[in-house]
N, C-alpha and C positions, 0 to 999 in steps of 0.2 A: 892886221886884218885876219880874221879867222871865221870860217864856216865849218861847223862841226855837226855832221849828220849822226843820227841815232835811230833806233827802232827797227832795224833790219833783222832778219832771221829766217828760220825755216817754218813754213806754213803749208798746210794741206790745201789742195785745190778747193776753191769755194770759200776759203778762209779770208781773214782780214788782217791788215797790218796798218799801223800809223807811223809814218816816218816824221822825224823832226829835224830841223836844221837851225841851230843856234848861231847867231851872227854877233860879231864884236869887232870893234876897231874902225867902224865907218858908220855913217848916218843911215841906218837900215831903212828908215821910212822913205827915203828918197830913191830907193833902188827897186826896180822890178826884180822879182824872184822867180826862178824856174827850177824845175826838176828835170833832169836828164837820166837816161839809163843806157847801159852798154853791156853787151855780151861779147865774149871773145870771137874775133873774126867778123864782127858786124860793126857798122857805123854807129856812132852815138846818136841816140834818138831823143828828141825833145818830147817830154811827156806832158808837162803842164806849165803854164806861166800865169802869174798874178801881178797886176799892176801895183805900183808903189802905194797907192791909196787903198788897194784891195778891192776896188769896185769892178774890175774887169779881169776875166779869166779866159784862158784858152787851153784846149786839150787836144792831144793826138786822137785821131779817130779810134785807134786801138784801145783807148782807155775811157772814152766818153761814156758816161752813165755808170762807171764803176769807181773811178778815182775822183777825189775832190781835193783841190789845193786851197789852202787858206793861210792867213798870216795874222800875227799879233804884233803890231808895231811897238806896243808897250814892252813886250818881252823880247823884241828883236828876233823873232822865230817864225819860220815858215813850216807848214805842215803838208803832208800828203797822206790823206786817208785813202787806203786801197781796199776795196771790197771785191767780192767775187773773183778772187785771184785765180789765175790760170798758170799752168806750167810755163807758157810763153812769156809770162811776166818776170820770170827769173832773170836777174841782171844785177849789176852794181848800179845803185841809184846815187846820183850826186846832185847837190844843189848849186845854183849859180846866182850871183847877184850882178845886175847890170845897171849902169846909168849911161844910156846911149849918148846923151848930150855931151858928156865929158869923156866918152870912150873908155870908161872904167868897167872892168869885169873881174869878178873873183869867183873861185871855185872851192868847194869842199873836197874832202878826200874820198868820199863815197862810203856807202854801206851796202852790204850784200843782202839781197832778197832772193830766197830760194823757195819755189813753189813745187812741192813734190809730195807724193803719197808714200 
């Protein structure tokens, strides 16, 4: 099982980034996918979740209206489009795959996003 994030980097406030998480080794279409973020000294925060079929999404209040989660089951990839980025969005962003009914959970290694002028 692998989840590999990409797309992080340094961006100025107000800018945009698109994160990708490519999955392999499991039946991607059967798993809900989430993006989390964490900064040193703080608890990991759930940013966004998308259901296995892609029809239902949920967002943290802090990112609503700015971030969009989406998935392509054919490519086994989940995305996080981040617009109007703020310095407080700086964190390591990680993707998670979950299949609650079976108690399965997988994590990627994370990608750094830094929002700074």
